[in-house]
Every structure is written in structure tokens, then in C-alpha cells.
Backbone atoms as SQL, in Angstrom:
CREATE TABLE atoms (id INTEGER PRIMARY KEY, chain TEXT, resi INTEGER, resn TEXT, atom TEXT, x REAL, y REAL, z REAL);
INSERT INTO atoms VALUES
  (1, 'A', 1, 'MET', 'N', 105.500, -50.475, -70.583),
  (2, 'A', 1, 'MET', 'CA', 104.991, -48.896, -70.578),
  (3, 'A', 1, 'MET', 'C', 106.255, -48.059, -70.317),
  (4, 'A', 2, 'ALA', 'N', 106.332, -46.930, -71.087),
  (5, 'A', 2, 'ALA', 'CA', 107.317, -46.198, -70.975),
  (6, 'A', 2, 'ALA', 'C', 106.984, -45.224, -69.725),
  (7, 'A', 3, 'LYS', 'N', 108.202, -44.900, -69.008),
  (8, 'A', 3, 'LYS', 'CA', 108.190, -43.826, -67.735),
  (9, 'A', 3, 'LYS', 'C', 107.848, -42.673, -68.325),
  (10, 'A', 4, 'PRO', 'N', 107.062, -41.823, -67.493),
  (11, 'A', 4, 'PRO', 'CA', 106.758, -40.401, -67.885),
  (12, 'A', 4, 'PRO', 'C', 107.912, -39.568, -67.701),
  (13, 'A', 5, 'ASP', 'N', 108.175, -38.339, -68.450),
  (14, 'A', 5, 'ASP', 'CA', 109.219, -37.603, -68.430),
  (15, 'A', 5, 'ASP', 'C', 109.211, -36.737, -67.164),
  (16, 'A', 6, 'ASN', 'N', 110.090, -37.100, -66.234),
  (17, 'A', 6, 'ASN', 'CA', 110.074, -36.455, -65.019),
  (18, 'A', 6, 'ASN', 'C', 111.248, -35.628, -64.914),
  (19, 'A', 7, 'ARG', 'N', 111.198, -34.381, -65.115),
  (20, 'A', 7, 'ARG', 'CA', 112.153, -33.258, -65.346),
  (21, 'A', 7, 'ARG', 'C', 112.366, -32.570, -63.798),
  (22, 'A', 8, 'ALA', 'N', 111.844, -32.997, -62.703),
  (23, 'A', 8, 'ALA', 'CA', 111.755, -32.261, -61.736),
  (24, 'A', 8, 'ALA', 'C', 113.300, -32.232, -61.038),
  (25, 'A', 9, 'ASP', 'N', 114.120, -33.147, -61.275),
  (26, 'A', 9, 'ASP', 'CA', 115.555, -33.003, -60.637),
  (27, 'A', 9, 'ASP', 'C', 116.463, -32.763, -61.739),
  (28, 'A', 10, 'ASN', 'N', 116.245, -32.313, -62.762),
  (29, 'A', 10, 'ASN', 'CA', 117.233, -31.905, -63.886),
  (30, 'A', 10, 'ASN', 'C', 118.188, -31.003, -63.588),
  (31, 'A', 11, 'GLU', 'N', 117.712, -29.919, -62.753),
  (32, 'A', 11, 'GLU', 'CA', 118.662, -28.956, -62.291),
  (33, 'A', 11, 'GLU', 'C', 119.688, -29.333, -61.425),
  (34, 'A', 12, 'SER', 'N', 119.355, -30.232, -60.460),
  (35, 'A', 12, 'SER', 'CA', 120.296, -30.937, -59.548),
  (36, 'A', 12, 'SER', 'C', 121.257, -31.901, -60.390),
  (37, 'A', 13, 'HIS', 'N', 120.801, -32.613, -61.195),
  (38, 'A', 13, 'HIS', 'CA', 121.681, -33.390, -61.954),
  (39, 'A', 13, 'HIS', 'C', 122.607, -32.594, -62.895),
  (40, 'A', 14, 'LEU', 'N', 122.188, -31.572, -63.418),
  (41, 'A', 14, 'LEU', 'CA', 122.992, -30.690, -64.211),
  (42, 'A', 14, 'LEU', 'C', 124.122, -30.191, -63.327),
  (43, 'A', 15, 'GLN', 'N', 123.811, -29.677, -62.154),
  (44, 'A', 15, 'GLN', 'CA', 124.892, -29.240, -61.157),
  (45, 'A', 15, 'GLN', 'C', 125.848, -30.235, -60.801),
  (46, 'A', 16, 'GLU', 'N', 125.375, -31.400, -60.562),
  (47, 'A', 16, 'GLU', 'CA', 126.227, -32.475, -60.419),
  (48, 'A', 16, 'GLU', 'C', 127.212, -32.599, -61.432),
  (49, 'A', 17, 'HIS', 'N', 126.709, -32.711, -62.729),
  (50, 'A', 17, 'HIS', 'CA', 127.638, -32.756, -63.964),
  (51, 'A', 17, 'HIS', 'C', 128.746, -31.697, -63.890),
  (52, 'A', 18, 'ILE', 'N', 128.242, -30.416, -63.605),
  (53, 'A', 18, 'ILE', 'CA', 129.048, -29.307, -63.508),
  (54, 'A', 18, 'ILE', 'C', 130.211, -29.385, -62.529),
  (55, 'A', 19, 'ASP', 'N', 129.877, -29.811, -61.333),
  (56, 'A', 19, 'ASP', 'CA', 130.735, -29.995, -60.262),
  (57, 'A', 19, 'ASP', 'C', 131.683, -31.097, -60.472),
  (58, 'A', 20, 'HIS', 'N', 131.378, -32.150, -61.079),
  (59, 'A', 20, 'HIS', 'CA', 132.195, -33.240, -61.409),
  (60, 'A', 20, 'HIS', 'C', 133.224, -32.834, -62.656),
  (61, 'A', 21, 'THR', 'N', 132.619, -32.144, -63.471),
  (62, 'A', 21, 'THR', 'CA', 133.482, -31.800, -64.666),
  (63, 'A', 21, 'THR', 'C', 134.496, -30.712, -64.143),
  (64, 'A', 22, 'LEU', 'N', 134.048, -29.633, -63.207),
  (65, 'A', 22, 'LEU', 'CA', 134.951, -28.608, -62.702),
  (66, 'A', 22, 'LEU', 'C', 136.189, -29.535, -61.911),
  (67, 'A', 23, 'GLU', 'N', 135.742, -30.526, -61.111),
  (68, 'A', 23, 'GLU', 'CA', 136.690, -31.273, -60.408),
  (69, 'A', 23, 'GLU', 'C', 137.740, -31.812, -61.388),
  (70, 'A', 24, 'ASN', 'N', 137.193, -32.464, -62.396),
  (71, 'A', 24, 'ASN', 'CA', 138.162, -33.113, -63.273),
  (72, 'A', 24, 'ASN', 'C', 139.033, -32.004, -63.949),
  (73, 'A', 25, 'LEU', 'N', 138.651, -30.905, -64.248),
  (74, 'A', 25, 'LEU', 'CA', 139.449, -29.946, -64.882),
  (75, 'A', 25, 'LEU', 'C', 140.482, -29.314, -63.866),
  (76, 'A', 26, 'HIS', 'N', 140.065, -29.210, -62.562),
  (77, 'A', 26, 'HIS', 'CA', 141.124, -28.688, -61.657),
  (78, 'A', 26, 'HIS', 'C', 141.961, -29.699, -61.326),
  (79, 'A', 27, 'GLU', 'N', 141.641, -31.055, -61.240),
  (80, 'A', 27, 'GLU', 'CA', 142.776, -32.041, -61.057),
  (81, 'A', 27, 'GLU', 'C', 143.768, -32.038, -62.199),
  (82, 'A', 28, 'ALA', 'N', 143.155, -31.957, -63.512),
  (83, 'A', 28, 'ALA', 'CA', 144.117, -32.010, -64.566),
  (84, 'A', 28, 'ALA', 'C', 145.028, -30.749, -64.672),
  (85, 'A', 29, 'GLU', 'N', 144.434, -29.606, -64.124),
  (86, 'A', 29, 'GLU', 'CA', 145.381, -28.373, -64.116),
  (87, 'A', 29, 'GLU', 'C', 146.374, -28.476, -63.137),
  (88, 'A', 30, 'ASP', 'N', 146.123, -29.116, -61.975),
  (89, 'A', 30, 'ASP', 'CA', 147.047, -29.501, -60.891),
  (90, 'A', 30, 'ASP', 'C', 148.182, -30.648, -61.327),
  (91, 'A', 31, 'TYR', 'N', 147.732, -31.581, -62.026),
  (92, 'A', 31, 'TYR', 'CA', 148.559, -32.422, -62.616),
  (93, 'A', 31, 'TYR', 'C', 149.666, -31.845, -63.569),
  (94, 'A', 32, 'LEU', 'N', 149.155, -30.886, -64.535),
  (95, 'A', 32, 'LEU', 'CA', 150.087, -30.283, -65.377),
  (96, 'A', 32, 'LEU', 'C', 150.914, -29.247, -64.531),
  (97, 'A', 33, 'ASP', 'N', 150.626, -28.671, -63.542),
  (98, 'A', 33, 'ASP', 'CA', 151.360, -27.839, -62.815),
  (99, 'A', 33, 'ASP', 'C', 152.593, -28.572, -62.013),
  (100, 'A', 34, 'GLU', 'N', 152.152, -29.762, -61.508),
  (101, 'A', 34, 'GLU', 'CA', 153.046, -30.594, -60.827),
  (102, 'A', 34, 'GLU', 'C', 153.937, -31.406, -61.622),
  (103, 'A', 35, 'HIS', 'N', 153.650, -31.770, -62.803),
  (104, 'A', 35, 'HIS', 'CA', 154.341, -32.695, -63.716),
  (105, 'A', 35, 'HIS', 'C', 154.715, -32.155, -65.172),
  (106, 'A', 36, 'ALA', 'N', 154.619, -30.943, -65.299),
  (107, 'A', 36, 'ALA', 'CA', 154.890, -30.390, -66.517),
  (108, 'A', 36, 'ALA', 'C', 156.130, -30.608, -67.258),
  (109, 'A', 37, 'GLU', 'N', 157.303, -30.727, -66.259),
  (110, 'A', 37, 'GLU', 'CA', 158.498, -31.173, -66.822),
  (111, 'A', 37, 'GLU', 'C', 158.734, -32.462, -67.037),
  (112, 'A', 38, 'GLU', 'N', 157.926, -33.328, -66.704),
  (113, 'A', 38, 'GLU', 'CA', 157.957, -34.847, -66.574),
  (114, 'A', 38, 'GLU', 'C', 157.297, -35.512, -67.809),
  (115, 'A', 39, 'ILE', 'N', 156.255, -34.707, -68.237),
  (116, 'A', 39, 'ILE', 'CA', 155.242, -35.438, -69.153),
  (117, 'A', 39, 'ILE', 'C', 155.709, -34.931, -70.564),
  (118, 'A', 40, 'SER', 'N', 155.233, -35.827, -71.642),
  (119, 'A', 40, 'SER', 'CA', 155.694, -35.377, -73.145),
  (120, 'A', 40, 'SER', 'C', 154.873, -34.315, -73.564),
  (121, 'A', 41, 'ALA', 'N', 155.258, -33.562, -74.460),
  (122, 'A', 41, 'ALA', 'CA', 154.526, -32.523, -75.207),
  (123, 'A', 41, 'ALA', 'C', 153.135, -32.925, -75.757),
  (124, 'A', 42, 'ASP', 'N', 153.181, -34.328, -76.116),
  (125, 'A', 42, 'ASP', 'CA', 151.811, -34.832, -76.810),
  (126, 'A', 42, 'ASP', 'C', 150.886, -34.858, -75.526),
  (127, 'A', 43, 'GLU', 'N', 151.451, -35.425, -74.473),
  (128, 'A', 43, 'GLU', 'CA', 150.467, -35.716, -73.333),
  (129, 'A', 43, 'GLU', 'C', 149.884, -34.453, -72.747),
  (130, 'A', 44, 'LYS', 'N', 150.934, -33.505, -72.653),
  (131, 'A', 44, 'LYS', 'CA', 150.407, -32.017, -72.287),
  (132, 'A', 44, 'LYS', 'C', 149.364, -31.604, -73.241),
  (133, 'A', 45, 'GLN', 'N', 149.687, -31.546, -74.438),
  (134, 'A', 45, 'GLN', 'CA', 148.589, -31.033, -75.314),
  (135, 'A', 45, 'GLN', 'C', 147.208, -31.669, -75.222),
  (136, 'A', 46, 'SER', 'N', 147.326, -33.065, -75.102),
  (137, 'A', 46, 'SER', 'CA', 146.286, -33.966, -74.940),
  (138, 'A', 46, 'SER', 'C', 145.340, -33.479, -73.738),
  (139, 'A', 47, 'ILE', 'N', 146.040, -33.212, -72.497),
  (140, 'A', 47, 'ILE', 'CA', 145.271, -32.659, -71.436),
  (141, 'A', 47, 'ILE', 'C', 144.664, -31.279, -71.646),
  (142, 'A', 48, 'GLN', 'N', 145.603, -30.514, -72.267),
  (143, 'A', 48, 'GLN', 'CA', 144.916, -29.136, -72.404),
  (144, 'A', 48, 'GLN', 'C', 143.865, -29.057, -73.448),
  (145, 'A', 49, 'GLN', 'N', 143.726, -29.867, -74.350),
  (146, 'A', 49, 'GLN', 'CA', 142.611, -30.081, -75.162),
  (147, 'A', 49, 'GLN', 'C', 141.397, -30.723, -74.492),
  (148, 'A', 50, 'LYS', 'N', 141.668, -31.600, -73.725),
  (149, 'A', 50, 'LYS', 'CA', 140.561, -32.369, -72.839),
  (150, 'A', 50, 'LYS', 'C', 140.007, -31.180, -72.025),
  (151, 'A', 51, 'ASN', 'N', 140.778, -30.309, -71.391),
  (152, 'A', 51, 'ASN', 'CA', 140.303, -29.252, -70.563),
  (153, 'A', 51, 'ASN', 'C', 139.555, -28.178, -71.265),
  (154, 'A', 52, 'GLU', 'N', 139.855, -27.933, -72.475),
  (155, 'A', 52, 'GLU', 'CA', 139.132, -26.932, -73.449),
  (156, 'A', 52, 'GLU', 'C', 137.655, -27.682, -73.667),
  (157, 'A', 53, 'ARG', 'N', 137.704, -29.073, -73.806),
  (158, 'A', 53, 'ARG', 'CA', 136.395, -29.513, -73.959),
  (159, 'A', 53, 'ARG', 'C', 135.572, -29.569, -72.686),
  (160, 'A', 54, 'ARG', 'N', 136.435, -29.733, -71.705),
  (161, 'A', 54, 'ARG', 'CA', 135.594, -29.498, -70.267),
  (162, 'A', 54, 'ARG', 'C', 134.936, -28.337, -69.899),
  (163, 'A', 55, 'LYS', 'N', 135.724, -27.143, -70.447),
  (164, 'A', 55, 'LYS', 'CA', 135.116, -25.994, -70.206),
  (165, 'A', 55, 'LYS', 'C', 133.939, -25.704, -71.020),
  (166, 'A', 56, 'ALA', 'N', 134.022, -26.208, -72.373),
  (167, 'A', 56, 'ALA', 'CA', 132.886, -26.155, -73.319),
  (168, 'A', 56, 'ALA', 'C', 131.517, -26.898, -72.653),
  (169, 'A', 57, 'SER', 'N', 132.020, -28.059, -72.057),
  (170, 'A', 57, 'SER', 'CA', 130.743, -28.779, -71.387),
  (171, 'A', 57, 'SER', 'C', 130.297, -27.998, -70.328),
  (172, 'A', 58, 'ILE', 'N', 131.030, -27.492, -69.466),
  (173, 'A', 58, 'ILE', 'CA', 130.649, -26.551, -68.226),
  (174, 'A', 58, 'ILE', 'C', 129.726, -25.590, -68.717),
  (175, 'A', 59, 'ASP', 'N', 130.075, -24.941, -69.819),
  (176, 'A', 59, 'ASP', 'CA', 129.341, -23.887, -70.461),
  (177, 'A', 59, 'ASP', 'C', 127.972, -24.270, -70.897),
  (178, 'A', 60, 'ALA', 'N', 127.913, -25.422, -71.479),
  (179, 'A', 60, 'ALA', 'CA', 126.731, -26.102, -71.995),
  (180, 'A', 60, 'ALA', 'C', 125.815, -26.511, -70.898),
  (181, 'A', 61, 'PHE', 'N', 126.426, -27.146, -69.976),
  (182, 'A', 61, 'PHE', 'CA', 125.520, -27.464, -68.759),
  (183, 'A', 61, 'PHE', 'C', 124.905, -26.419, -67.999),
  (184, 'A', 62, 'ALA', 'N', 125.682, -25.244, -67.986),
  (185, 'A', 62, 'ALA', 'CA', 125.219, -24.171, -67.191),
  (186, 'A', 62, 'ALA', 'C', 124.078, -23.671, -68.022),
  (187, 'A', 63, 'LYS', 'N', 124.196, -23.517, -69.470),
  (188, 'A', 63, 'LYS', 'CA', 123.124, -22.832, -70.161),
  (189, 'A', 63, 'LYS', 'C', 121.799, -23.787, -70.021),
  (190, 'A', 64, 'GLU', 'N', 122.042, -25.142, -69.945),
  (191, 'A', 64, 'GLU', 'CA', 120.970, -25.866, -69.931),
  (192, 'A', 64, 'GLU', 'C', 120.211, -25.766, -68.673),
  (193, 'A', 65, 'LYS', 'N', 121.003, -25.676, -67.642),
  (194, 'A', 65, 'LYS', 'CA', 120.569, -25.519, -66.084),
  (195, 'A', 65, 'LYS', 'C', 119.655, -24.121, -66.159),
  (196, 'A', 66, 'ARG', 'N', 120.154, -23.078, -66.761),
  (197, 'A', 66, 'ARG', 'CA', 119.419, -21.902, -66.761),
  (198, 'A', 66, 'ARG', 'C', 118.157, -22.116, -67.534),
  (199, 'A', 67, 'ASP', 'N', 118.256, -22.837, -68.692),
  (200, 'A', 67, 'ASP', 'CA', 117.043, -23.074, -69.287),
  (201, 'A', 67, 'ASP', 'C', 115.973, -23.924, -68.680),
  (202, 'A', 68, 'GLU', 'N', 116.541, -24.796, -67.843),
  (203, 'A', 68, 'GLU', 'CA', 115.551, -25.580, -66.930),
  (204, 'A', 68, 'GLU', 'C', 114.955, -24.832, -65.744),
  (205, 'A', 69, 'ALA', 'N', 115.653, -23.879, -65.345),
  (206, 'A', 69, 'ALA', 'CA', 115.126, -22.956, -64.379),
  (207, 'A', 69, 'ALA', 'C', 114.055, -22.143, -64.778),
  (208, 'A', 70, 'GLN', 'N', 114.064, -21.855, -66.057),
  (209, 'A', 70, 'GLN', 'CA', 113.026, -20.949, -66.705),
  (210, 'A', 70, 'GLN', 'C', 111.807, -21.818, -66.769),
  (211, 'A', 71, 'GLN', 'N', 111.748, -22.989, -66.963),
  (212, 'A', 71, 'GLN', 'CA', 110.527, -23.761, -67.308),
  (213, 'A', 71, 'GLN', 'C', 109.690, -24.073, -66.124);
């Protein structure tokens, strides 16, 4: 039998995702600041692109969290 759709804790799960993604974003930025001269241009570009995707994810999580709060 399928489990019922329990959305009671979706907001807290979304906040955990936001927090975790922000932590990864900041760690990557710190890494770039500390090692910019030691890493290749390709690696630097890859990290910057990943951070852009992280920012988009954070925005999407925040929107979804707002939607959950309105329900």
C-alpha cells in the first residue's frame, strides 16, 4: 500500500536543502579565493558554473518553500 502524501515537514526539508546548498556555494567561493592562482582556468570556470547552478537551485528552493507556506 502506498504511503499517504505527508507534506507537513516539506518547509523544513526545503530549508535544509537551502542551507546545505549555501554551505557548498560558500565553500566553493572560499576555495576559489584561496587557490585561484593554483588551479587551471577550466577548473575555475567549472566551479563558477556550478555555483551559478547552486544559486538557481537556492532560488527555486526558496520559491517552493514560499509556495509550501501558503498552503
